[in-house]
C-alpha positions in Angstrom: -4.2 -26.7 17.0 -4.3 -25.9 13.3 -5.2 -22.2 12.8 -8.0 -21.3 10.4 -7.3 -17.9 8.9 -9.8 -15.8 7.0 -8.3 -13.4 4.5 -10.5 -10.4 3.6 -9.8 -8.8 0.2 -9.0 -9.9 -3.3 -6.2 -7.7 -4.7 -2.5 -8.2 -5.3 -1.7 -7.3 -1.7 -4.0 -10.0 -0.5 -2.5 -12.5 -2.9 0.8 -11.7 -1.3 -0.7 -12.3 2.1 -2.2 -15.6 0.9 1.1 -16.8 -0.4 2.8 -15.9 2.9 0.2 -17.9 4.8 0.3 -20.7 2.3 3.8 -21.5 3.5 2.4 -22.3 7.0 0.2 -25.2 8.1 -2.8 -22.9 8.5 -6.1 -23.5 6.8 -6.8 -20.5 4.6 -10.2 -19.2 3.6 -10.8 -15.9 1.7 -13.6 -13.6 0.8 -13.6 -10.7 -1.6 -15.8 -8.8 -4.0 -13.9 -10.3 -6.9 -12.7 -13.9 -7.3 -8.9 -13.6 -7.4 -7.7 -16.8 -9.0 -4.3 -16.7 -7.3 -5.9 -16.5 -3.8 -8.5 -19.1 -4.7 -5.8 -21.6 -5.7 -4.2 -21.3 -2.3 -7.4 -21.2 -0.2 -9.6 -24.1 1.1 -12.6 -21.9 0.3 -13.3 -18.6 -1.4 -16.6 -16.7 -0.9 -17.6 -13.7 -3.1 -19.2 -11.1 -1.0 -19.3 -7.4 -0.1 -16.2 -7.0 2.2 -17.5 -3.7 3.5 -20.5 -5.5 5.0 -19.5 -6.6 8.6 -22.4 -9.0 8.9 -21.5 -10.8 5.7 -17.8 -11.1 6.6 -18.5 -12.3 10.2 -21.1 -14.8 9.0 -18.6 -16.4 6.6 -15.9 -16.3 9.4 -18.2 -18.3 11.6 -19.1 -20.7 8.8 -15.4 -21.7 8.4 -14.6 -21.6 12.1 -12.0 -18.9 11.6 -9.6 -18.5 14.5 -7.8 -15.5 12.9 -8.5 -12.9 10.2 -6.4 -10.6 8.2 -8.2 -7.5 6.7 -6.4 -6.4 3.6 -8.0 -3.3 2.1 -8.8 0.0 3.7 -12.6 0.1 2.8 -13.5 -2.9 5.1 -11.4 -1.3 7.9 -13.3 2.0 7.5 -16.6 0.0 7.6 -15.8 -1.6 11.0 -15.1 -5.1 9.7 -12.3 -5.6 12.2 -14.5 -4.5 15.0 -17.2 -7.0 14.0 -14.7 -9.9 13.7 -13.2 -9.1 17.1 -16.7 -8.9 18.6 -17.5 -12.3 17.1 -14.4 -13.8 18.8 -12.2 -13.9 15.6 -9.0 -12.0 16.2 -8.6 -9.5 13.3 -5.1 -8.4 12.4 -6.2 -5.0 11.4 -7.2 -1.9 13.3 -10.7 -1.2 14.5 -12.6 1.6 12.8 -11.6 4.2 15.3 -7.8 3.5 14.9 -8.2 3.1 11.2 -9.0 6.8 11.1 -5.2 7.4 10.9 -5.7 6.5 7.2 -9.4 7.0 6.5 -9.6 10.6 7.7 -6.6 12.7 6.6 -7.8 15.7 8.6 -7.9 13.6 11.7 -4.5 12.2 10.8 -2.8 15.6 10.7 -4.5 16.9 13.8 -3.5 13.7 15.6 0.1 14.2 14.6 0.1 17.8 15.7 -1.7 17.2 19.0 0.7 14.3 19.9 3.9 16.1 18.9 4.7 13.3 16.4 7.7 14.3 14.3 7.6 14.7 10.5 4.3 16.5 10.3 4.2 19.2 7.6 2.4 22.5 7.9 -1.3 22.1 7.1 -4.8 23.4 7.5 -8.2 21.6 7.2 -11.3 23.1 5.6 -15.0 22.2 5.3 -15.7 25.5 3.6 -14.4 25.2 0.0 -14.4 28.9 -0.6 -12.2 29.4 2.5 -9.9 26.7 1.1 -9.6 28.5 -2.2 -8.8 31.7 -0.4 -6.0 29.9 1.5 -4.6 28.7 -1.8 -4.5 32.3 -3.0 -2.8 33.5 0.1 -0.3 30.7 0.7 3.3 31.6 -0.2 4.4 28.4 -1.9 3.1 25.2 -3.3 0.5 23.0 -1.7 -0.8 19.5 -1.7 -4.6 19.3 -2.0 -5.9 16.2 -0.2 -9.5 15.0 0.2 -9.9 14.1 3.9 -11.5 10.7 3.0 -10.4 7.6 1.0 -9.7 8.1 -2.7 -7.6 5.0 -3.5 -4.4 7.0 -3.8 -5.9 9.0 -6.7 -7.3 12.2 -5.1 -4.3 14.2 -4.3 -3.3 17.2 -6.5 -0.1 19.2 -6.0 0.4 22.8 -7.2 3.7 23.5 -8.9 4.0 19.9 -9.9 0.7 18.6 -11.3 -1.6 21.7 -11.4 -1.5 25.5 -11.1 -3.1 27.3 -8.2 -6.1 28.3 -10.4 -6.5 24.6 -11.3 -6.3 23.7 -7.7 -9.1 26.0 -6.8 -11.2 24.6 -9.7 -10.5 21.1 -8.4 -11.5 22.1 -4.9 -14.8 23.7 -6.0 -15.8 20.9 -8.4 -14.7 17.9 -6.3 -17.8 17.7 -4.1 -15.6 16.7 -1.2 -16.9 17.5 2.3 -13.5 18.3 3.7 -10.1 19.3 2.3 -6.6 19.2 3.7 -4.2 21.7 2.4 -0.5 21.2 3.4 2.9 22.3 2.3 4.3 20.6 -0.7 7.1 18.3 0.4 10.0 18.1 -2.0 12.3 15.0 -2.0 12.1 11.3 -2.6 9.2 9.2 -1.3 9.6 5.9 0.5 7.5 3.6 2.6 8.2 1.7 5.8 5.5 -0.9 6.8 5.3 -2.2 10.4 3.6 -5.1 12.1 2.0 -3.7 15.3 0.3 -5.4 18.3 0.4 -5.3 22.0 2.3 -2.0 22.0 5.1 -3.5 20.0 6.4 -2.5 16.5 8.3 -4.7 14.0 9.5 -2.8 11.0 10.2 -4.1 7.4 12.5 -2.9 4.6 11.9 0.5 2.9 10.1 0.4 -0.4 9.7 3.1 -3.1 6.3 3.0 -4.9 5.7 4.8 -8.2 2.3 6.5 -8.3 2.4 8.2 -11.6 0.8 6.4 -14.5 3.5 6.8 -17.2 7.2 6.4 -17.5 9.4 9.2 -16.4 6.9 9.9 -13.5 4.4 11.5 -15.9 0.7 11.4 -15.9 -2.0 11.2 -13.2 -1.6 9.4 -9.9 -2.7 5.8 -9.7 -3.0 3.2 -6.9 0.7 2.3 -7.7 2.3 1.1 -10.9 5.1 -0.8 -9.2 7.8 -0.6 -6.6 11.3 -1.7 -5.5 13.3 -2.5 -2.4 17.0 -3.1 -1.9 18.8 -6.0 -0.3 19.0 -4.1 3.0 16.6 -2.0 5.1 17.3 1.2 3.2 16.9 2.3 -0.4 19.9 3.5 -2.4 19.1 7.2 -1.9 18.8 6.8 1.9 21.2 6.1 4.8 20.6 4.3 8.1 19.8 7.6 9.9 17.0 8.3 7.4 15.5 4.9 7.9 15.7 5.1 11.7 14.1 8.6 11.7 11.1 7.1 9.9 11.0 4.2 12.4 11.0 6.8 15.2 7.9 8.4 13.6 6.1 5.1 13.4 6.9 4.2 17.0 5.7 7.6 18.3 2.5 7.2 16.3 1.8 3.7 17.7 2.5 5.0 21.3 0.0 7.8 20.8 -2.7 5.5 19.1 -2.8 3.0 22.1 -4.2 -0.4 21.3 -3.5 -0.3 17.5 -3.1 -3.7 15.9 -2.3 -4.7 12.3 0.0 -3.1 9.8 0.9 0.6 10.0 2.2 1.9 6.8 4.2 5.2 6.9 4.6 6.9 3.6 7.5 9.4 3.9 9.1 12.1 1.9 12.9 12.3 2.4 13.5 16.0 2.4 16.5 18.2 3.1 15.4 18.2 6.7 14.9 14.4 6.9 11.8 12.3 6.6 8.4 14.0 6.7 5.1 12.1 6.7 3.1 12.1 3.4 0.4 9.9 5.0 -0.3 6.9 7.1 -2.1 3.8 5.9 -3.7 1.3 8.2 -2.8 -1.8 6.2 -0.2 -3.2 3.9 0.6 -1.2 0.8 -0.3 -2.4 -2.6 2.2 -3.0 -4.3 4.5 -2.7 -1.3 3.2 -5.9 0.3 4.5 -7.8 -2.8 8.0 -6.5 -2.1 8.0 -7.2 1.6 6.3 -10.5 2.2 8.2 -12.6 -0.3 11.5 -11.9 1.4 10.1 -12.3 5.0 11.8 -15.3 6.6 9.8 -15.1 9.8 6.6 -17.1 9.4 3.8 -14.5 9.0 1.4 -16.9 10.9 3.8 -16.6 13.9 3.2 -12.8 13.9 -0.5 -13.3 13.8 -0.7 -15.8 16.6 1.6 -13.8 18.9 -0.5 -10.7 18.3 -3.7 -12.6 19.2 -2.2 -14.3 22.2 -0.8 -11.1 23.6 2.8 -12.4 23.4 5.9 -10.5 22.3 5.9 -10.2 18.5 8.8 -12.3 16.9 11.8 -10.4 15.7 11.6 -10.2 11.9 14.2 -11.8 9.6 14.4 -11.0 5.9 16.3 -12.5 3.0 19.1 -10.1 1.9 17.4 -9.7 -1.5 16.3 -6.8 -3.6 12.8 -6.9 -5.2 11.2 -5.1 -8.2 7.4 -5.2 -8.7 5.8 -4.1 -12.0 2.0 -3.9 -12.4 0.2 -4.6 -15.7 -2.8 -2.3 -16.0 -5.6 -1.9 -18.5 -5.1 0.7 -21.3 -6.4 4.0 -20.2 -5.9 3.3 -16.5 -6.6 5.2 -14.2 -8.7 7.9 -16.0 -10.5 5.8 -18.7 -9.6 2.1 -18.3 -10.6 -0.5 -20.8 -11.8 -3.8 -19.4 -12.1 -7.2 -21.1 -8.5 -8.0 -22.2 -7.6 -11.7 -21.7 -4.7 -12.2 -19.2 -2.3 -14.8 -20.6 0.3 -15.0 -17.8 0.2 -17.8 -15.3 2.6 -19.3 -12.8 4.3 -21.4 -15.5 5.2 -18.6 -17.9 6.1 -16.2 -15.2 9.5 -17.9 -15.2 11.6 -16.9 -12.1 9.3 -14.0 -11.2 6.5 -14.2 -8.7 3.0 -13.6 -10.1 0.3 -11.8 -8.1 -3.2 -11.4 -9.5 -5.0 -8.2 -8.6 -8.3 -6.9 -10.0 -9.2 -9.6 -12.6 -12.3 -11.5 -13.5 -12.0 -15.3 -13.6 -14.4 -16.8 -16.1 -14.9 -20.3 -17.4 -12.7 -19.6 -20.5 -10.0 -17.7 -18.8 -9.0 -14.6 -16.8 -9.9 -11.1 -18.0 -9.0 -7.6 -17.0 -11.4 -5.3 -15.1 -11.0 -1.5 -14.9 -8.4 -1.6 -12.2 -4.8 -3.0 -11.9 -4.6 -6.5 -13.4 -1.6 -8.3 -12.1 1.9 -7.8 -10.9 5.2 -9.6 -11.5 8.0 -9.4 -8.9 11.6 -10.2 -9.4 13.7 -11.2 -6.4 17.5 -11.2 -6.7 20.7 -10.1 -5.1 20.5 -6.6 -6.7 17.8 -4.2 -7.9 19.1 -4.5 -11.4 18.9 -8.3 -11.4 15.4 -8.3 -9.9 14.3 -5.8 -12.6 15.5 -8.1 -15.3 13.6 -11.0 -13.9 10.4 -9.0 -13.8 10.9 -7.8 -17.4 11.5 -11.3 -18.7 8.2 -12.4 -17.1 6.4 -9.6 -18.9 8.1 -10.4 -22.2 6.9 -14.1 -21.9 3.4 -13.1 -21.1 2.9 -10.3 -23.6 0.9 -7.3 -22.6 -1.7 -6.8 -25.3 -4.4 -4.6 -24.0 -2.3 -3.8 -21.0 0.2 -1.1 -20.0 3.4 -1.4 -17.9 5.8 1.2 -16.5 9.0 -0.5 -17.7 11.3 2.1 -16.1 10.6 1.0 -12.5 13.7 -0.5 -11.0 16.0 0.4 -13.9 19.5 1.7 -13.3 18.6 5.0 -15.0 15.6 5.7 -12.7 17.4 4.6 -9.5 20.3 6.9 -10.5 17.9 9.8 -11.0 16.6 9.2 -7.4 20.2 9.3 -6.1 21.0 12.5 -8.1 17.8 14.1 -6.9 18.6 13.5 -3.3 22.2 14.7 -3.7 20.9 17.9 -5.2 18.3 18.4 -2.4 21.0 17.8 0.3 23.3 20.3 -1.5 25.9 17.6 -2.3 26.1 18.7 -5.9 
């Protein structure tokens, strides 16, 4: 039987999923709030709809006779889209709303870790009284991460001693209008991500990736949804060793055991500290951009993962090409604080050269493709080394030109990778 897969979401992450499924014999359909031209070119059909509306998504799933679904972004998961698809008889590779709270409710996430003795949990407190939170900031001996409990697209966290002062943190808390705030110890080290396919109580992990949240080169500026990322030719990153990676895997496996019944992707974002990996956060789906590092080097057919999950079979062991990847996002000028939309995107598959092209938040019109106010597109280099992959990505950007767009050109460069190595050596007391 030919599978019919419905892909929910229209960003760069979902374009990567569509490309992975396009290599199989499945019939692919997609729905999103924006018409992603890369996904549309790979799909049998593309419907523009509100992906946080469970009825709209399930109606389209029935129309195309979907046998499987992949829910890409966090907002539909929070809205119960996976629940609705499952109830409609369409197996959704994505957690139901209750399990998605591991991402959508950071207060729940921390309490869940503490109550289930999951390793890697930092010291924290949660508050629904903002004045009590401000008093805690005053009394805390050290720096803090200030986190809204709900979803903020990766842009809501503020860190004292790094981004803001304690006085600015209190001002942020008072003026944010958030219902709940999580205050936790500032973790010092190097961040990395491990994504895992999860179903039927089993976990299959993927290579570590390092995302770059800050808007500007040199890790300056406000946090974004992610300006780009890189992975190495093995499971670890250059500043990690095997023990660091396996400690992160242990955390993911302990979390899956405690969640019970979780299905989909579980994304662990870690800080490698002097004490080993600690959890920055969990996400209940592929990372964006990390999916664009992981899926292009996955040898195991992604469709085989989906069908095994649905059929309650053992998940296939994953095989990856021994390749490094470097992903660089082109974003509108002013992103993320005051982005300017309307620039024409001139890159396509032909002038991307050896790089892979993933469209993200763009507007496809009759006369071309234009930027919106979010990340526009990503190019990904795949090669034997990080340096070679970075050069491939840069060549693609040079060919395309980036008028009206901004790129963090330092991602994946030898200098920045060496800075990560030096930083971890210093933290570990090796220099």
